[in-house]
N, C-alpha and C positions, 0 to 999 in steps of 0.2 A: 810796614807792620800795622799802621793805623787801618789800612784797607782790610787786613786780615781780621782785626778786631771788629770792624764794622760788619763784615760778612758773617762772622760767628754770632754776633749779637742779633743780627737780622734773622738768622736761622732760628736762634733761640726764641726770639719774639714770635715768629710764625708758629713754632711748635707749641708754645704756651697757649696761643690763641686757638689753634686748630684741634689739638689732641684732646683737651678736656671738654669740648663742646657737647659731646654726647652725654656728659654727666652733670652739666651745670644748668640745664634748661628748666628743670622742674623744681629744684630746691629739695630740701630734706626736712620738711616741717614735722614729719613723724618722729624725728630724732631730737626734737626740741627738749631741752632740759637734760640731755644725756652727756653733754660736755661740761667741763669745768673751766675755771679761769676766764669767765666771761668778761672780766674787766679789760681783757686784751682787745675787746671789740669797742671800747670807749675811745673816742678821739679827744684827747685832753688839750688840744691846741685851739685857741680862739679863732684864728684866721681861717683855718681849713674847715672847722666845724660850722662856721657861719654860712656855708652853702652845702651842708650835708656831706662833707668829705668827698665831694664829687671830683676833686682834682688829682685823680690818679695819673693823668697824662701831663698836667702842667704844675704839679706841686714843685716848689723850689725852696731851697734853704733848709733851715733846721726843722721847720714844721712838716717837711716831707717825710719825717720819720714814721708818721702814721699812715698817710695815704699811699706813698710809694717811696721807699728808701732811696731809690735812684736819684730823686730830686735833690737830695742833700749835696750832690756833687756840684751844684750850681752856687754853693756858698762862695762869696767873693773874698772873704778874709776871716774875721772872727764874728760869730753870732751867738748871743745869749738871750734866752727867753725864760721869763717867769710867768706862769699862768695859774689862775685860781678858778675852780669850777664849783658852783653851787648846784650839785647834782640832784635833780628832781626836787626842786625847791619845796620845802616842807617836810622832807624825809630826814633831814639832819645829816646828810652825807656830803662831805667836802672832799675835793680832789686838789692836791697841790702837785704842780708839775714844774720841773726845771730842766732846761736843756742847754747844751754847749756844743758848738761845732767850730772846727778850725781847718782852714785850708792849709795843707802841708807844704805847698810850693807849686811851682809851675808844672802841670801835668803829673802831679804826685797824689792827687786825690784829696778827699776830705774825711776827717775823722770826727765822729759825733758821739756825744754821751747824753742820755736823757734819763731822768728818774721821776716816776709817777707814784704818788702815795695817796691811798684812799683812806679816809678817816670816817668811821661810822658813829662816832660819839661813844658815850658810856651806856652799857647795857646791864641790867640787873642780872646777877647770878641766881639761878633757880635750880632746884633739885626736885626729885619726886616727893621728897619729904617736906620741902619748903617751896611749893610752886609760886608763892607770892613774892619770893625774893628775900630781902632784908639780910642777905649774906654778903653784900658788897657789890661791886661792879667790875666789869672788864671792858677792854677796848679792842675790838677786832681791828686788824690792819692788813691792807693789801699793799704790796710794794713791787713795782716793776722797774728793773734796771736794764737799759738798752745801750749797747755799744755797737757802732756801725762804721762801715767804711764804704765810700762811694767814689766813683771816678768817671770822668768824661773820657770815653775811648775815642771819640772823634767830635766834630762839631755837631753831629746829629744824634749820637748814641751815648746814653748815660746808664750806668749800672751800679748796683749797690747791694750789700749784704748787711743784715742786722741780727745780732745775737742778743736775746733777751733772757734775763733771769727773773722768774716769777716766784714771789713769796706770799703765802696766805697764812695768817695766824690768828688764833684766839688765845685765851688765857692758858689752855692746857692741851692744845693740839695745833699742828702746823703742817704745811705742805710746801715743797719747793720743787720747781721744775725749770726747764730750759726750752726755748723755742727759737726758731729761725725765720726771718723774713728775707725775701729776695725780690728785686724789682728791676725793671728796665724802662727807659723812656726813649722815644724816637721823635726827633724834631725835624720838620721839613718846611718848605715854603720859601718864597723869595725873601720874606722878612721874619722867618722862623715863627710864623703864625699858626702853623698846623702841628699838633702834638698828639702822640699816642703813648699809652702806658699800660704795662701789665705788672701786677704785684701778687706774689704768693705770700701769705701771712700765717703766722702761728703754726708752723710745721715743727713738731717735736714729739718726744716720747710722752707717755702717760704720767700723771701725777697721782699721789695718794696722800692722805692725812695719816699722821702718827703722833703719839704723845700720850701723856697720862690721862687725857680726857677720854681715851678709848679703853680704859681699864676700870674695873670695879672690884670691890671686895664681896665675895660670895662664898657660900658653903657648897663644897663638892663632896658628896658621900664617898667614903673609901671603905675598904674591907676592915680596917682597924678601928676607925672612928667615924661616925656619921655626922659629926659636927665640926669637922676641920674647916677652918676659914682660910681661903686662898685669895690672892689677887689674880683676877682673870683679865687678860688682854684680848680685846676683839680686833679683828682685821678690818681695815677700811678698804672699800672697793676702789679700784683705780678708775680714773676718769681721763678722757682725752682732751686735747687742746681744741679750741674752736677755730679750726683751719678755714681760711677763706681764699678765694681767688677773685681779684679785682681787675677789670678790663675797662679802660677809659680812653676818651678822645676829647680834644678841645680845639676851638678855633678862635683866634684873636681878630676882631674887627678894629683896625687901627684908623683913628680919625685924627689926622694931623700928627703933630709931634707929642701932644700932651694927653690925648684922650684914647682910651682903650675900652672896648666892650668884649668880654670873653664869654662864649657859650661852651659849656662843658657837659658831657654825659658820662655816666659810669654804670657798669653792671657788676654787682657783687654776688658771687656764689658762696653761700654759707653752708658748711658741711652739716650743721646741726640746727638749722632753722631755715626760714623762708628766704628765697633769693630776693634781691633788692635792685631796683632801677632808680637812678638819681639823675635829675636834670638841674643844672645850675647856671646862673647868670651873674656876671660881675662887671661893674663899671669902675674904672680907675682914672683919676686925674693924676697922672704920673708926676712925681712919685709920692704926692702929698696925701691923697685920700682915695679910699676904695669903698664901694658899697656893693654888697653881694646878697644873694638869696638862692635857696635851692629847695627842691621838693623830692622826697624819697618815697617811692611807691613799692609796696609789696602786697601780696594777696591778702585781702581783708582790711587794708589800711583805712578804708572809708567807713568801717563799722564803728559804732559807738561802744561796742563791747571789746574790752581788752583781750578776752578769750579768742575772739575772731581775728583780731589784729595780730596777736602773737607778740606784741610789743607795747610798751607804754607810750612810745612816740607816735605822733599823729602825722608826721611827714614834713612839716614846714620848718625851714631853717632860715635864719637871717643874721646879718652881721655887718660890721664896718671896721675900717682901719684908718688911723691917722698917723702919718709919718713926718717927722721933722728932720730934714737932711742937715748934717753938719759939714759934710764935704762931698759935693756932688761928684767930683772926679773919682774919689775913693769909695763912693756910695756908702758912707757912714752916716749914722743918725740914730734917732730914738723914735720908737713907734708904740702905739697903743692899739690893741685889737679887742673887739667884743663880739660875742655870738649869743644867739638865743635859739633854743630848740623846743618846739611846742610839744606838750605831753598831755595825756589824759589817762589817769588822774594826775595830781600834783600841779604845780604852777610853773611848769617849764624848767629847762636847764639853762643856767646863765654861766658864761665863761668870760673872763677878762684876762688879757695878757699884756706884758710889758716886754718889748723887744729892743735890744741894743746891738747895733752893727758898728764895728770899728776894725 
């Protein structure tokens, strides 16, 4: 049975790589701004964002929920992560993220849950009659809830699915949607040092806003009375999910028993913006310390103009992890992760995470 699973996933992997290649080579920069739910493109995890989320092939544990959901299948027992992101420092945007993953038993897979919340602070309420405000404040909020299942189908092939619920709301309007992620990883080499991965992300139906904020009181002339006052509701246009295809590979250079250097590369095809190429390098003193950096390239990234770059990010990512093992045999312990993503304008994006393995 395992051989059958291995064959099926190998065919699936080859199909995902080969079939879309005629569509993912040039990107879709002309469609920039036409998708919604762009918060789905944010990596809220400190470890993986520290090298540009390049780890589609070698993501493992709970943090793999962003890069490649298949990697959560490598969870050894129970893993909990809290992370906090100061998004575009100076903008006042904060991201709180919590995740939990649990191995269900021998060869029974891993179940994971993650919740990401974006807080934009307080914003003045304005109207056409009072553009200066003084009417109070409101707090926009974005909330993503992820529920996933992943399984190791053999020693070489991992697969997983993630269902996410997306909620976007302001004081008087909101939108709710659902999307799906799917991913696989293939591991080979004498010491499992060669890895490949493919992930499809944010596949789902369109979303649209609704609520009292889309209605107004107006006068509609009628045959009987030209001054009748009605409540008029306007329709919100639907918007699509920011679907992406990620293809990655990595290689581990093992130096003795304690040292590892990993070289990783990733290609991301974005349906509504420019394609991205990321190269990352990580050094690890197993299991105590890791230092990583990555660079993400897309058309125009070297320009000083944000209009030419198409993104506020300038490409450089860096981070580190410190882990204190409590039981080496069970691989339990406490870890702290940090990442920095360079931006222009603003003063970069900073993320710190606390990880518990038990």
